[in-house]
N, C-alpha and C positions, 0 to 999 in steps of 0.2 A: 263372645270371648274373642278378642283381637290378636289378630295372626302376626306373629312375632317378626315373620321375613319381610313384612312389609314395609315396617320401620328400615331395614338392612338396604332394602332396595332405594328406599327415598334417600337415603344420605349416600349413596352412591353415586344415583345421576345429580345431587347436589355435588358433591365432589367434582364431578365430572366435568359439569358446568362452572366452576369455580377455576378448576386447571385450563378450561378452554378458555374463559375470561381473562385471567394471567397470560398467557401465551400471546392472544390478540393485544392486550395492553403494551406488554413488552415488547410486540412487534412493531406497534403504532409508534413508540416511541423511538426505538432503533430506526426504522425510516423518518421520522422528523428531524432527527440529528443529523441520520446523512444528508438528507435534502436542504438543511439550513447551514452545514458545514461551508467553510469559506476554502474549501481548498483553490491552489492556485498553482497551476504547474510552475514547475522553475526552468528558465532559463538560461543559456551561459555557452562561454565561448572555450574551448579546449586552448590551455596554454601551456599543459606538457604532458608526455606521454611515460607513464612509468614502465618499469620490464615485464611486470606482472608478476603472479603469484599461482600457486595449486591451490584449489580448494581441497575440501574435506573429501568429495565425491571423486578426484583427481583429474579435473577439466582444468583448462586452464585459465584464467582470469585476468582480463588487463584491467590495469587502473588507470583513470587520467585527474588532471589536476584541472579544476575547472573555475575562471572566474565569473562570480554572478554580477546582476547589472548593479547590485547596489555597492560592488566594488569587492566584496569579501571573496575568497578564495576557498573551495570546497576538493576534496578528491573523492571521487565517483568512482565505482565500478561501472563496466560497461558489460551491459545484460542483451541490449540489442543496439543496431543501429553502426556496427561498425564494421570495416576499420575507419579509425578515427588518424585524423593529422592536426597538428596544430592550427590554431583559429576555426574549425569548424564549429558552426553553431550547432549545440546539442539541447535536449531536452532530458529535464533531471525528475527524479519522484525521491522521495524518502522511504527506502527499503523500509524492512522489518528487522534487516543488520543483515549483513552480508559476509562472505567468507573472509574478505580481508579487512574486516571491522570498521569498513565506514559504512554512513547508514544512507548515503546518497547512491542513485542507480542512473545510469544513463541509458535510456530506454531508447530514443530516436535520434537520427541523425536530421538539423532542421536545413532545407534550403538555404544557400547564401542570400543574403541581400542586394539587391543595385545600391552602390554607393552615392 
């Protein structure tokens, strides 16, 4: 007479192997997409400095207007790299959505270039 628990154990180990295989495949896809993404850092020049707002957490958030190399103008929240002045070169990233409602964030102040 066959043991009924043997079938249950076999099914469980098959399920575990399939779960591990699915996780490995999803991880490989995520790594591939990350490695082949065409992320380009944005650089620009500060054109205007806003008065700032207060975020939901109660901290002050400075907002600046930045001119990008393609001529477009965007508003960005200053996350780091401050204090900034008009004419400073900055590095931007697209954030998940900031307190001021702008998707751009200033993450660094770049050194001035020689003319």
